[in-house]
C-alpha positions in Angstrom: 6.5 10.2 -9.2 3.7 7.8 -10.0 6.3 5.0 -10.4 7.7 5.7 -6.9 4.3 5.6 -5.4 3.6 2.3 -7.1 6.8 0.9 -5.7 5.9 2.1 -2.3 2.4 0.6 -2.6 4.0 -2.7 -3.7 6.3 -2.7 -0.7 3.4 -2.0 1.7 1.4 -4.8 0.1 4.3 -7.2 0.4 4.8 -6.3 4.1 1.1 -6.8 4.8 1.2 -10.2 3.1 4.3 -11.3 5.0 3.0 -10.1 8.4 -0.5 -11.4 7.9 0.9 -14.8 7.0 3.4 -15.0 9.8 0.9 -15.7 12.6 -1.5 -14.0 14.9 1.4 -12.1 16.6 1.9 -9.8 13.6 -1.6 -9.6 12.2 -2.3 -6.4 14.2 0.8 -4.8 12.6 -0.5 -5.8 9.2 -3.8 -4.1 10.0 -2.0 -0.9 10.8 -0.4 -0.8 7.4 -3.7 -1.2 5.5 -4.6 2.6 5.8 -1.2 3.4 4.2 -1.9 1.1 1.3 -5.3 2.7 0.8 -3.8 6.2 0.9 -1.2 5.2 -1.7 -3.8 3.7 -4.0 -6.0 6.8 -3.8 -3.0 9.1 -4.4 -1.9 7.0 -7.4 -5.4 7.1 -8.8 -5.7 10.9 -8.4 -2.3 11.5 -10.0 -3.1 9.2 -13.0 -6.4 10.9 -13.5 -4.8 14.3 -13.5 -2.1 13.1 -15.9 -4.6 11.6 -18.3 -6.8 14.7 -18.2 
């Protein structure tokens, strides 16, 4: 499960990078994806902490 979350976070990060670098037209869309990236990061951290005790 953690691996799937990491893949999803990587995909969101890649999308943010592509959109942010593609010009001002898509920067607003990249800013909409930032909360998703934060959510995935926090979820991964919680699950890793729970798994490591």
